[in-house]
C-alpha positions as CSV (number, residue, x, y, z in Angstrom):
1,M,35.4,-23.8,-16.7
2,T,37.5,-27.0,-17.5
3,D,40.9,-28.1,-16.2
4,T,43.4,-29.1,-18.6
5,V,45.5,-32.3,-18.0
6,R,48.6,-32.6,-20.3
7,V,49.5,-36.1,-21.5
8,E,53.2,-35.9,-22.1
9,L,54.2,-38.2,-25.0
10,G,56.9,-36.3,-26.7
11,D,55.8,-35.3,-30.2
12,R,52.5,-37.1,-29.6
13,S,51.6,-35.1,-26.5
14,Y,47.9,-33.9,-26.1
15,D,45.6,-32.2,-23.6
16,I,42.6,-33.6,-22.0
17,H,39.9,-31.1,-20.9
18,V,37.8,-32.2,-17.9
19,G,35.3,-30.6,-15.6
20,P,31.6,-29.9,-15.0
21,G,30.0,-28.6,-18.1
22,A,33.0,-29.3,-20.2
23,I,30.9,-30.3,-23.2
24,R,29.6,-26.6,-23.6
25,H,33.3,-25.5,-24.0
26,L,34.1,-28.0,-26.8
27,P,33.6,-25.7,-29.8
28,A,36.0,-23.0,-28.3
29,I,38.6,-25.7,-27.4
30,A,38.2,-27.2,-30.9
31,G,38.5,-23.9,-32.6
32,D,41.9,-23.3,-30.9
33,L,43.3,-26.6,-32.0
34,H,44.1,-25.5,-35.6
35,A,43.1,-29.1,-36.7
36,S,41.3,-30.2,-39.8
37,S,39.1,-32.8,-38.1
38,I,38.2,-34.3,-34.7
39,V,37.9,-37.9,-33.7
40,M,35.9,-38.9,-30.6
41,I,37.1,-42.5,-29.3
42,S,34.6,-43.9,-26.9
43,D,33.1,-47.3,-25.9
44,S,29.4,-48.1,-26.7
45,T,28.2,-47.2,-23.2
46,V,29.8,-43.7,-23.0
47,A,28.9,-43.0,-26.6
48,G,25.4,-44.0,-26.0
49,L,25.2,-41.5,-23.2
50,H,27.2,-38.6,-24.5
51,A,28.1,-38.9,-28.2
52,K,25.2,-36.9,-29.4
53,D,25.8,-34.0,-27.0
54,V,29.5,-33.9,-27.7
55,L,29.4,-34.3,-31.5
56,A,26.6,-32.0,-32.3
57,P,28.3,-28.7,-31.3
58,L,31.7,-29.9,-32.7
59,R,30.1,-30.4,-36.2
60,N,29.6,-26.7,-36.4
61,V,33.4,-26.2,-36.1
62,L,35.1,-29.1,-37.9
63,P,34.4,-32.6,-39.3
64,V,34.0,-35.2,-36.7
65,S,34.1,-38.9,-36.5
66,L,33.1,-41.4,-33.8
67,L,35.2,-44.6,-33.2
């Protein structure tokens, strides 16, 4: 189960999903976005630890990029 934190920026608002095991919920969350692609923005430390686990299940849903 994840918690959703809404970042209010007017027409640029977005949700952040956080919580234990949030990575396993990513395909369902991504499927609900009605998006054409996903971009993961990360620093090299976090990307080195988590990018593979985050991006792999998402690639089954949408095209993804890592910045």
